OpenMM code with the backbone's topology and positions (N, CA, C; nanometers):
from openmm import Vec3, app, unit

residues = "HIS GLU ARG HIS GLU PHE ALA HIS GLN VAL ALA HIS ALA VAL LYS ALA ALA VAL SER ALA GLY GLN ILE GLY SER LEU VAL VAL PHE ALA SER ASN PRO PHE LEU GLY GLN LEU LEU GLY GLN LEU GLU ASP ALA ALA PRO LYS ARG VAL SER ALA SER HIS PRO LEU ASP LEU THR GLY LEU ALA LEU PRO ASP LEU ALA ARG ARG LEU HIS ALA GLU PHE GLY LEU".split()
positions = [
    Vec3(5.0774, 9.1510, 6.0640),
    Vec3(5.1076, 9.1646, 6.1787),
    Vec3(4.9128, 9.1694, 6.2652),
    Vec3(4.8373, 9.2365, 6.1805),
    Vec3(4.7085, 9.2170, 6.2132),
    Vec3(4.6426, 9.0355, 6.2263),
    Vec3(4.7373, 9.0067, 6.1884),
    Vec3(4.6109, 8.8381, 6.1668),
    Vec3(4.6877, 8.7841, 6.2987),
    Vec3(4.8697, 8.7993, 6.3514),
    Vec3(4.8972, 8.7916, 6.4253),
    Vec3(4.8281, 8.8317, 6.5789),
    Vec3(4.7955, 8.9666, 6.6129),
    Vec3(4.7328, 9.0252, 6.6571),
    Vec3(4.5660, 8.9695, 6.7458),
    Vec3(4.5234, 8.9362, 6.5480),
    Vec3(4.3956, 8.9608, 6.6241),
    Vec3(4.4175, 8.7858, 6.6484),
    Vec3(4.4886, 8.6421, 6.6193),
    Vec3(4.4929, 8.5475, 6.6925),
    Vec3(4.4858, 8.5760, 6.7755),
    Vec3(4.6132, 8.5841, 6.8739),
    Vec3(4.6750, 8.6360, 7.0269),
    Vec3(4.5116, 8.6783, 7.0574),
    Vec3(4.4439, 8.7427, 7.0415),
    Vec3(4.3155, 8.8029, 7.0896),
    Vec3(4.2445, 8.7039, 7.1305),
    Vec3(4.1886, 8.6242, 7.0596),
    Vec3(4.0530, 8.4820, 7.0052),
    Vec3(4.1408, 8.4194, 7.0720),
    Vec3(4.2767, 8.4022, 7.0759),
    Vec3(4.3242, 8.2765, 7.1485),
    Vec3(4.2829, 8.3012, 7.3305),
    Vec3(4.2636, 8.4390, 7.3410),
    Vec3(4.2515, 8.4925, 7.4990),
    Vec3(4.1409, 8.4534, 7.5376),
    Vec3(4.0440, 8.4947, 7.4086),
    Vec3(3.9123, 8.4763, 7.5060),
    Vec3(3.8949, 8.3277, 7.5128),
    Vec3(3.9501, 8.2081, 7.4453),
    Vec3(3.9408, 8.0839, 7.4228),
    Vec3(3.9733, 8.0512, 7.5334),
    Vec3(4.1044, 8.0694, 7.5968),
    Vec3(4.1773, 8.0473, 7.6830),
    Vec3(4.0560, 8.0448, 7.8539),
    Vec3(4.0820, 8.1998, 7.8487),
    Vec3(3.9257, 8.2305, 7.9492),
    Vec3(3.7999, 8.1908, 7.9820),
    Vec3(3.7563, 8.1924, 7.8337),
    Vec3(3.6113, 8.0731, 7.8362),
    Vec3(3.6401, 7.9371, 7.8861),
    Vec3(3.7471, 7.8690, 7.8468),
    Vec3(3.8071, 7.7585, 7.8716),
    Vec3(3.7990, 7.7346, 8.0989),
    Vec3(3.9421, 7.8397, 8.1629),
    Vec3(3.9019, 7.8122, 8.2680),
    Vec3(3.7836, 7.8675, 8.3381),
    Vec3(3.6830, 7.9254, 8.3018),
    Vec3(3.5308, 7.9614, 8.3325),
    Vec3(3.4441, 7.8351, 8.3096),
    Vec3(3.4636, 7.7894, 8.2722),
    Vec3(3.4116, 7.6106, 8.2919),
    Vec3(3.3309, 7.6196, 8.1402),
    Vec3(3.3053, 7.7760, 8.0438),
    Vec3(3.2283, 7.7841, 8.0006),
    Vec3(3.2543, 7.6916, 7.8336),
    Vec3(3.3504, 7.6338, 7.8582),
    Vec3(3.4071, 7.5377, 7.6988),
    Vec3(3.4481, 7.4399, 7.7417),
    Vec3(3.3136, 7.3269, 7.6829),
    Vec3(3.3734, 7.1990, 7.6853),
    Vec3(3.4830, 7.1573, 7.6202),
    Vec3(3.4071, 7.1567, 7.4606),
    Vec3(3.5148, 7.1126, 7.3646),
    Vec3(3.4823, 7.2376, 7.2512),
    Vec3(3.5455, 7.2164, 7.1327),
    Vec3(3.5729, 7.3408, 7.0979),
    Vec3(3.6324, 7.2697, 6.9539),
    Vec3(3.4592, 7.3273, 6.8103),
    Vec3(3.5997, 7.2796, 6.6368),
    Vec3(3.6158, 7.4177, 6.6023),
    Vec3(3.7258, 7.4030, 6.5396),
    Vec3(3.7547, 7.5300, 6.5052),
    Vec3(3.7418, 7.5579, 6.3273),
    Vec3(3.6791, 7.6610, 6.2840),
    Vec3(3.6831, 7.6541, 6.1476),
    Vec3(3.8300, 7.7950, 6.1380),
    Vec3(3.8444, 7.8101, 6.0536),
    Vec3(3.9577, 7.9248, 6.0193),
    Vec3(4.0299, 7.8818, 5.9281),
    Vec3(4.0789, 7.9573, 5.8357),
    Vec3(4.1641, 7.9712, 5.6848),
    Vec3(4.3365, 7.9790, 5.7201),
    Vec3(4.3557, 7.9423, 5.5727),
    Vec3(4.5206, 7.9559, 5.6659),
    Vec3(4.5363, 8.0140, 5.5850),
    Vec3(4.6521, 8.1416, 5.6856),
    Vec3(4.7282, 8.0480, 5.7650),
    Vec3(4.7297, 8.1110, 5.8657),
    Vec3(4.5683, 8.1122, 5.8862),
    Vec3(4.5474, 8.1780, 6.0126),
    Vec3(4.4879, 8.0820, 6.1546),
    Vec3(4.4671, 7.9246, 6.0731),
    Vec3(4.4099, 7.8731, 6.2142),
    Vec3(4.4996, 7.8263, 6.1970),
    Vec3(4.6286, 7.8004, 6.2077),
    Vec3(4.7882, 7.7027, 6.2329),
    Vec3(4.8532, 7.8921, 6.3266),
    Vec3(4.8093, 7.9616, 6.3371),
    Vec3(4.8626, 8.1051, 6.4406),
    Vec3(4.7343, 8.1028, 6.5242),
    Vec3(4.6466, 8.1109, 6.5255),
    Vec3(4.4930, 8.0594, 6.6414),
    Vec3(4.5728, 7.9334, 6.6583),
    Vec3(4.6007, 7.8557, 6.6427),
    Vec3(4.6495, 7.7405, 6.6780),
    Vec3(4.7578, 7.7550, 6.7798),
    Vec3(4.8800, 7.7800, 6.7314),
    Vec3(4.9547, 7.8405, 6.7917),
    Vec3(4.9126, 7.8790, 6.9304),
    Vec3(4.8124, 7.9682, 6.8982),
    Vec3(4.8274, 8.0400, 7.0684),
    Vec3(4.7924, 8.0054, 7.1407),
    Vec3(4.7330, 7.9158, 7.1456),
    Vec3(4.6516, 7.8363, 7.2434),
    Vec3(4.7222, 7.7520, 7.3742),
    Vec3(4.7100, 7.7639, 7.4384),
    Vec3(4.7835, 7.7751, 7.6199),
    Vec3(4.7501, 7.6472, 7.6564),
    Vec3(4.8050, 7.6180, 7.7674),
    Vec3(4.7040, 7.5218, 7.8733),
    Vec3(4.6005, 7.4558, 7.8482),
    Vec3(4.5091, 7.4851, 7.8989),
    Vec3(4.3852, 7.3190, 7.9060),
    Vec3(4.3074, 7.3833, 7.7380),
    Vec3(4.3255, 7.4791, 7.6734),
    Vec3(4.2342, 7.5781, 7.5832),
    Vec3(4.3436, 7.3466, 7.4837),
    Vec3(4.3789, 7.3412, 7.4061),
    Vec3(4.4463, 7.2983, 7.3538),
    Vec3(4.3891, 7.1560, 7.3637),
    Vec3(4.3089, 7.1495, 7.4532),
    Vec3(4.2761, 6.9762, 7.5209),
    Vec3(4.1416, 6.9752, 7.4674),
    Vec3(4.1153, 7.1508, 7.4987),
    Vec3(3.9573, 7.1305, 7.4485),
    Vec3(3.9174, 7.0824, 7.2388),
    Vec3(4.0543, 7.1503, 7.1781),
    Vec3(3.9464, 7.1320, 7.0425),
    Vec3(3.9588, 6.9853, 7.0112),
    Vec3(3.8782, 7.0091, 6.9455),
    Vec3(3.8784, 6.8506, 6.9254),
    Vec3(3.8395, 6.8060, 6.7740),
    Vec3(3.8452, 6.9058, 6.7254),
    Vec3(3.8556, 6.9366, 6.5560),
    Vec3(3.9108, 7.0949, 6.4769),
    Vec3(4.0002, 7.0462, 6.3863),
    Vec3(4.0501, 7.1938, 6.3386),
    Vec3(4.0045, 7.1968, 6.2053),
    Vec3(3.9532, 7.2689, 6.1412),
    Vec3(3.9206, 7.2441, 5.9457),
    Vec3(3.9542, 7.3646, 5.8675),
    Vec3(4.0720, 7.3664, 5.7723),
    Vec3(4.0669, 7.4891, 5.7628),
    Vec3(4.0400, 7.5448, 5.6411),
    Vec3(3.9281, 7.6149, 5.6824),
    Vec3(3.7554, 7.6972, 5.5892),
    Vec3(3.7579, 7.8058, 5.6219),
    Vec3(3.7588, 7.8894, 5.5582),
    Vec3(3.7422, 8.0392, 5.5238),
    Vec3(3.5666, 8.0395, 5.5102),
    Vec3(3.4418, 8.0530, 5.6315),
    Vec3(3.3115, 8.0462, 5.6042),
    Vec3(3.2250, 8.1915, 5.6079),
    Vec3(3.3461, 8.2938, 5.6337),
    Vec3(3.3197, 8.3796, 5.6654),
    Vec3(3.1834, 8.4585, 5.5260),
    Vec3(3.2265, 8.4256, 5.4413),
    Vec3(3.0994, 8.4677, 5.3577),
    Vec3(2.9908, 8.4215, 5.3220),
    Vec3(2.9566, 8.3560, 5.4421),
    Vec3(2.8150, 8.2847, 5.4437),
    Vec3(2.7001, 8.3059, 5.5276),
    Vec3(2.6193, 8.3720, 5.4069),
    Vec3(2.5061, 8.4336, 5.5693),
    Vec3(2.4603, 8.2943, 5.6228),
    Vec3(2.3916, 8.3252, 5.7413),
    Vec3(2.3685, 8.2532, 5.9210),
    Vec3(2.3152, 8.1055, 5.8542),
    Vec3(2.1994, 8.1402, 5.7553),
    Vec3(2.1372, 8.0231, 5.7718),
    Vec3(2.2414, 7.9111, 5.7098),
    Vec3(2.2687, 7.9695, 5.6099),
    Vec3(2.3809, 7.8811, 5.5071),
    Vec3(2.4816, 7.8574, 5.5537),
    Vec3(2.5022, 7.8900, 5.7218),
    Vec3(2.6777, 7.8593, 5.7287),
    Vec3(2.6058, 7.7029, 5.8444),
    Vec3(2.4707, 7.7905, 5.8850),
    Vec3(2.4269, 7.6526, 5.9651),
    Vec3(2.4004, 7.5242, 5.9345),
    Vec3(2.3611, 7.5142, 5.8202),
    Vec3(2.3128, 7.4308, 5.7148),
    Vec3(2.4602, 7.3115, 5.6645),
    Vec3(2.5283, 7.4091, 5.6809),
    Vec3(2.6922, 7.3544, 5.5995),
    Vec3(2.7223, 7.3333, 5.6875),
    Vec3(2.7397, 7.3692, 5.8237),
    Vec3(2.7439, 7.3300, 5.9628),
    Vec3(2.6852, 7.1833, 6.0609),
    Vec3(2.5607, 7.1731, 5.9781),
    Vec3(2.4982, 7.0518, 5.9956),
    Vec3(2.5273, 6.9818, 5.8706),
    Vec3(2.5168, 6.9156, 5.7946),
    Vec3(2.5045, 6.8584, 5.7241),
    Vec3(2.6393, 6.8185, 5.6891),
    Vec3(2.7720, 6.8966, 5.6702),
    Vec3(2.8964, 6.8018, 5.6758),
    Vec3(3.0182, 6.8211, 5.8034),
    Vec3(2.9537, 6.8259, 5.8619),
    Vec3(2.9825, 6.8312, 5.9959),
    Vec3(2.9352, 6.7428, 6.1140),
    Vec3(2.8170, 6.7620, 6.1330),
    Vec3(2.6757, 6.7088, 6.1783),
    Vec3(2.7200, 6.8229, 6.3112),
    Vec3(2.7316, 6.9383, 6.3143),
    Vec3(2.7198, 7.0105, 6.4626),
    Vec3(2.6082, 7.1210, 6.4573),
] * unit.nanometer
topology = app.Topology()
chain = topology.addChain("A")
for resn in residues:
    res = topology.addResidue(resn, chain)
    for name in ("N", "CA", "C"):
        topology.addAtom(name, app.Element.getBySymbol(name[0]), res)
């Protein structure tokens, strides 16, 4: 239940940012099954902004390691 509620909250924030013109495109990284729940919560214009999604849990990485991995593996 908590994971579903969190997906709803994140999706709401993404939709608000899309509506405000703050998001051009979005790459989503999340572990399964949360990734599916989050993508399922996106509605309207938000799914069109998702340029890629990756079923990865990156929460254990320190910020410098995260930045290196996103750059090396995904060109972000």
